[in-house]
N, C-alpha and C positions, 0 to 999 in steps of 0.2 A: 252311748254309755251314760248311765245316770250317775252324776256326781253333783250333789247339791251341798252348798255351803249356806248355813242359815243360823239365825238366833231368834230369840224373842226378847226384846224387839229386834227387828231385822237389821243387820249391818249393811251399810253402804261401803264403808272402809274403816279399817281399824289398825291400831298400832300401839306401841307402848306410850306414845305421847298424846294421841288423840283418837277418838272414835266418833263416827257419825252414824247414827241409827235411824231407822224408820219406825214410826209408831202409828199404828192404826187406831183412830178414834171413831167409834161408831155409836150413833144414838138410835134408839128404838122406842119412840113414844107413839103408842098407838091410839091416844085420845083424839077424838075428832076436833078439828079446828077449822073455822071458816077461812082464815088467812094463814099463809106460810109464816113460820116463826124462825128468825135467825138468832142463834144463841152464840155468846162468846165462850170459847173453850180455852182455858188456860191449863197447860200441861207442864208438869214439873217432874224432874227426876232427882230423887233424894238418895244420898249415899247411905251406907250402913249406920252412920252416926246421926242421920236426920238432917244433914246439910243439903241444901239445894245446889246441885252441880250443873243443872241444865234447865232452861225454861224457855217456853215459846207460847204463842197463842194463835187462835185462828177463829174464823166464823163457821158455824155449822148448823144445819137444819135439825128439825125434830126427828127426822128419819133419814139419816145420811151417814156415809162413811168417808172419812178423809184420812190421807196419809200425810204426816208431817215429819220433819227432820229435827233431830236434836244432836247437838255437838257436845262432846264430853272431853275434857282434858284429863290426862292421866287416868284412863279407864282401868277398872279392875275386872278381870275375866272370872266367870264362873267355871271352876274346875272341880275335879273329883277330890283333890287334896284341899283346896281352899274354895268352897262354894259361896263366893261373894255375891250378896243379894242387895240390889237397889230397890227402891220403892217408887213406882210410877203413880203419880197423883194427877188426876184430871178433874178440874172444877168448872162447872158450867154456870153461866150468869143467872140461871133460874134457881140456883142453890143446890142442884144435884152434884154429887161428888163420887168419884171412883178411886180406889186405892188398891193397887195390886203389887205383889213382889215381882221382880224381874231380874233376870241374870243375863249377862252378856257372854255368849259363847257361840262358836261356830261348830257345825257338824258337817261331815262329808262321808259319803259311802261310795265305794268303788268296787266294781265287779272283779277287779284283779288284786286290789290292796286291802279290802275290808273297810273298817270304820276308823274315822279320825275325829278326835275332839280337839278344837282349837289347833288344828293342823298337825296334831300328834297321833300316830298310829296307836290304837288301843284295841285289845281283844275284849269283847263283852264277856265278862265273867258273871253270868246272870243266874238267877233263881226264879222259879214260878212261885207265886203266892196266892193262896185262897184268902178270903176275907174274915175268917174266924180266928179266935185265939183260945182254942180249947175250951175249958170250962167257962170262959167269959162269953162264949158265943160270938156273935157278929157286932155287938155293941162294945167295941174295944176302946178303952181309954187311950188317949194319945201317948201317954207315958209308957204304956205297955208296948205300943208300936215302936216308940223311940228306942226302948231297951233292946227289942228284937232286932231292929235294923242296925243298931250299933254293934251287936254281936255278929250279925251277918257281914257287916263291913270288916270287922276284925278277922273274920275268916278269909277275906280277900274278895268278897262279892262287891261288884261295882254296878250291877244292873238288876232291876226288878221287872218281872213280867206280871202285870195285873191280870191274872187268869181267873175266869174267862169273861170278865165284865168289869166295868169301871168300879173302883173301890171308894172308900170313904175319903173325903177331901183332906182330912188331916194326914193321911198316908202320903199324898203327893207333896204337901207342905214339908213333911219330914224329909222326903227324898231331895227336895230343893235345898234344905238346910244342911243336910249331912253329906251331900255330894253323891247321890246315886242316880243312875240313868234309868229311865222308865220306858217300857213298851206298854202302851195302853191298849186295851182290847175291848171290843164292843160286844161279842156274843159267842155262844158255844153251840148254837143251833139255828138253822135257817128255816126254810119253808116246809120241811118234812121232819118227822120226829127221828131222834137217834135212840139207840138202845139204852134203857134205864134199868140197871140191875137192882132189884128190890130185896133180894134175900142175901146180898153180899156180892162183891165184885166178881163178875163172870159166873155167878152162881144162880142156878134155877132159870126161870123163864123171865125174859126182859119185859119191862113195861114201856109205855111210850109217852107218859106225861112229860110236858115240857112247854117251851115258849113258842113252838112252831105255829100254834093256832093264832098268835098275835103277830106273826112276821110281817105280812103285807101291810098291816095298818101301822105298825110301830118301828120297823127296822130303820128306815131312813131318818125318822125323827130321833130315834135312840142314838144312832151314829152321829148325827149333827150335834145333839146335846152333849155327847161325850167330848167332842172336839171343842165346842164353845166353852164348856166348864173348865177344861184342863189346858187350853192352849197357852195360857200365860205362864205355865210352869216351865222353867229352863231344864228341869230334869227330864221332861218328856221328849224322846228323840225319834219315836215312830208310832204310827197309828195302825192297829191291827183290826181288820174287818171281821175276823172270825177264827175260831179254833176247831180244827179237825172236821170241818163241814164236808170234807172230801173223803171221809172214811170209807174204804171200799165196801160196797153193798150195805152201807149203813148211813143213809139209805140209797145213795147214788150208785149206779152200776155203769159199766162200759165194756165193749168187747175185748179191750186189752186185758181184762181179768181172766180171759181164757188162754192167755199166752204162756202161762207157766213161768213167769218172770220170777227169779229168786230175789229180787230186790224189794219185794213187798215185805216190809218190816212189821206191818200191822195184819191182823187176821183178815182174810179175804171173804170168809163165810161162803165158800163155793165160787164157781166161776161166774161168767157173765149171766145177769138175770134181766132179760129184755122187758119184763113186766115191772120192774122198778124204775124210778126216775132216772133219766139219762144224765150222765155226769156233765154233759154240755151245759146244762142249766146253771151249774156253779159258775162258769165263766161269765154268763150273761148277768148273773146277780152281782158278781164282783164289779162288772162294768157299770152297774147301776150305782153301787155304793161308793166307789172311789171318787167320782165327781162330786158327791156330797161333801166329802172331806176336803177336796181341793178347793171347793168354793168357799170354804171358811178359812182353811190354813194350808197354803201351798209350801210352807217352809220346812215341813217334815215329810218323810216318805211314808207311803202306805205299805202295809204288809198283810200277811195272813200266815197262820200256822198250819201247814199242810201235813195231813196224816197219810194220804195216798199219793205221794209224789209221781209215782209211775203212771197212775191213772190221770192225775191232774195235768201231766205233761201232754196229754192228748186233747186238752181243753184250752180255752183262752184265759183260764184263771191265772196262771203265772205271769202272763203278759199284761194282765190288767192292773197288777200291783207293782210298786217300785222295787220291793225287796221280797224275796221268797223264803219264808221260814220252813225248815225241814224238821219234822218231828221224828226222832229216832231213825233217821235215814242217812247216817254218815256214809254208807256204802255208795251213795250217789254223789258225794261231793266232787270227786275228780271227774267222773264221766260226764256229769251234767255241766260242769264248768267248761269242758271241752265242746259239748254239744250246743250249749247256750252261753256263749262267751260274754254276753252283755248282761246276764242275769247276776244279781247281787244275792248271795246265798249266806245264810247263817243257821245255826241250830236253834229253833224255837222251842224245842222240848227235848231233853236229852237225859240219858241215864248217868249214874254216878261214876261209872267205870273209867279207868285210865284211858282205854282205847278211844272212848268218845271224846275225851279232852285232847288227846294227841291228834285226832282228826282235825281239830281246830289249829293246834300249834304247828302241825306239819303242812298245813295248807294256807299260804299267805292270803288266799282270796276269801277264806271263810271269816266272817266278821266276829264270830263268838258263839256262845252257847248259853242256854237257859236250862238249868237242872230242874228236873222233876223229883223233889220239890225243895224249897228252902226251909220250910217249917212243916212239921206234921199238922194235919188238919182233920176236922170232922167229916165223916162221909167216906165213900169208896172203900169201905172196910170189908173184912171177911165176914163170915157168919157171926151172929150174936154169940158171946157178948162183946165182940170187937166193935168199937164205936168210931174209929178213924184209921187213917193211913199212917204207916211208919216210914214213909219215904223221905223225910226231911233231914236237913243238916241239924236242925234244932227239934227238940221234942215238943209236945203240946204245951208245956209250961215255958217253952222258950229257952231251954238250956241246951248247950252244945252236946251233941252225941258223938260217939267214936267216928262216924262217917264225916262229921263236921270237922274234927281234928285232922282227918285224912285230907279233906278238901283244903284246909288251911295250909297243909304241906305243899300242895300244888299251887295255890293261888296267893297266899299272903307273902308279903315281903318282910313281915316282922316276925322274929323268932317267938315261939310259944313261951308263955310265962312259966 
């Protein structure tokens, strides 16, 4: 059973009076040198007021990774209600300096009990977000994201899914500051193209333009860069290697599609198609990508958002990742828990209806859900002149919609104004 307790920096032991944490210091100087160079590294942890609360030093090479311990008295935990942030400062004797925000928190996932933050059981009340802000496009000022996230949190949202690619760095900073958990996601397409609707969602003939032609050259580097860039954020609690790459017959196929199974909640586009890529390839790709993440950060679980759970269950994909996200497949929560008792399950993409939420609250083993979507976004619209989707709790301008007030009635602990 996968149950991992972790923070960034990683804890050895913690309590109300003292915490001992592990800090990884890594240098990457690729300049050529005839002789090895040893540098002195001084590491300091500053509290929110700028005071040094822990300090140590070590020797380190120009291309080396070392783990050092820092001891803190009266530690402040990073929580959803009080997201306390320290600053970790590393100074090298050659003048180089690194300064990053850090939060002390533990996370734990259980196949039977769901998700725990700092030892407390919490249901993930999540929303998926695209990276645009309506008329502002994708170059979104930080203050706009701040206002939108504050409004989502007022509704009761405690988690954000960065769908379906890493987002702007300021968005992660805000999640750290405001106390929002993050599911970070690498991609929406793997080695073959998925359907692209050019005249409106599910309208006309689909195109195939996408990132698949760059997959072999870039996917491992892209996944690694995502983890390296965002691993210091205490808000990040899981790494997703992909979204709906297992969509039935789009492009992968499997004989199970001939079975007439009623639990396919996504279109199947006909039965098994032997001339299309075999779904077994998905598991092999997952087995390639997960070690890339684990080699950089083993403190957080890996996951993926599965669209064709019934088909993927016939492959090694679910076993390759630590947590299995189910897109619109609440019907499998109970049966799959019985069939795969060690599998950690949550809703990685869900509708807004009450039944989907009750499938979370009525099943202790389900860690939570991520609604599609938190905010209306550009694209995936109907025919012209529609320019975006209407599926959000907030509209394109970031204002709360009636569905947002409904969700607040389910999720928020604060009475509406």
